[in-house]
N, C-alpha and C positions, 0 to 999 in steps of 0.2 A: 804786223796787222794794225790797222787803225781802229778796228772794231772786231771783237770776237763774240759770236752768238753760240751758246750751248743749248741744245735741246734738252727738255726734261725727260724723265724716264716714265715708262708706262708700267703700271702695277696691276696685278690681279690677285685678289685674295690677300692683300696686304704685302705681297712680295713683288719685286721687280720681275716682269716676265722673262723667262729664260727656258731654254730647251731642257736643260739639266733639271730644272724644278718641275717641268711638265705642266706649266701653267700658261702656255703660249696659245693665243688665239691666232690662227694663220690667216693671211690675206685670202688665200684660196677658199677657206671656209666661209668667210664673210662675203666674198664675191659671189660664191655659189648660192648663198641663201638670200642676200639682200641686194647684191650689186656693189661695185667697187665705189661708186659715188656715195653711197650710204656710209661706207667706212671712212672716206675722206671727210665728209661732212661731220661725222660723229667725232673723229679725232681733232679736227679743227675747232669744233664747238666746245670741246671739254674745258680747255683753258688756253691761255697764251702758250706758244710753243716751248717757252723756257720753263714751264712749270711741270712738276711731277703730277701725274694723274692716275686715278683708279679706273680700270676697265670696268664697264657695266653693261651686262647683256640687255637690261632694260633701256639704257641710253641708246644703244644701237637700234633697238626696235622703235624707240621714239623718233630717231632720225629718219628711219625707214618710213614711218607714218607721215612725218613732215613732207618728205619728198613725194609721197603719194598725193598728199593734199595739194602740193604745188602742181603736180602733173595734172591732177583733176581739173585745175583751172583752165587748161588748154582743151581737155577732153569733153567737159560737161558744161560749157558756158551757154546760157540762154538769156540774152539781155532783155530787160523789161523797160526800164526808164533810166533817166540820167540825173537823179536827185543828188548824188554824191560825186559827181564828176570833178568839181573843183577841189574837193577834199583829197581825192585820190591823186590828182595831178600834183598837188602840193606835197603830199606824203612820199610819192615816188621820187621827186626832186630832192627832198630832205634825205631820204634813204640813201640815194646815190652820193650825196655830199658826205654823209656820216660814214658809209662803207669805204669810200675812197680814203678818208682820214684814217680810219682804223687799219686798213690794209698797209698804209704807209708807215704806221707805227707798230706793225706786227701784232696787232690786237685782233687776230682772226675770229676769236670767240665773240667779240663785241660786234664785229662786222656781221657775223652770222645771226646774232640776236636782232640786229637792225633789219636784216633781210627776213627773218622769220616774223618779225612784228609786222612788216609791210605785207607779207603773204597772208598772214591771218586777217589784216585789215581788208585786203582785197577780197579775200574768201568771204569775209562777213558781209561785205557790201556789194557782192558781185551782181546781185539781181537789181541793184539800184544804180548801176553805172552803165552809161552808153557804151555800145560796142567799140566805137572809135577810141575812147579813153581807155577802155579795158585792153584793147589790142596794144595801144601805145604803151601802156603801163607794163605789160608783159614784154614787149620788144625792148623796153628800157631795162627791165629787171634782168633778163636773161644774160646779157654781157656782164652784169655785176655779180651774178651767181656763178658764171662759167668758171672762174678760177677755182671754185670749191667743188662743183659738181660738173665737170666738163661734158661727160657723156650724156647726161640727162639734158643739159642746157642745149647741146647740139640737136638732140632729137626734138625738143620742144620748139627750137628755132625753125626747124624744117617744118613741123606740124603747123606752124603759124604762117607758112607760105614764103618765108624768107629764103633768099639765095645766098650762096656762100657759107662761111663758117661764123658762128657767133664768137668764137674765139679770136677772130680778126677784127671784130667790131671794137 
């Protein structure tokens, strides 16, 4: 091997999750309640993949709330004016650059922090952005978030009227 990468362990209640200990949260339970993209986002957000982390029910609910906020940008957008267009264009370009760098360095949690920061920024100024800039920002954001939440990204991509798969962008 030229490079070995070991993943960290997932803990719950101070102990490593294991069937024998009875402290396992199953993928099926999370998928049924929140959707599998929420689980992916939460686990990647916790820490770098090589770190040991503690499971948090509140954390998974926070991830679910964030994804609902992101999805609402597609569902409930009513443009008013374009006072913040240049700021948003600059912010999405910086986000893409930062996320690309973080992914290349296996810093998935930092990539997600950048994405969340942009989504919060877009959400905050959504009524002050022109429709063209808003749509372009979402169309640039979805390929960036697709590796983390592929199912949601594909659904949003289709809702925005795009053809093909966002994963191929």
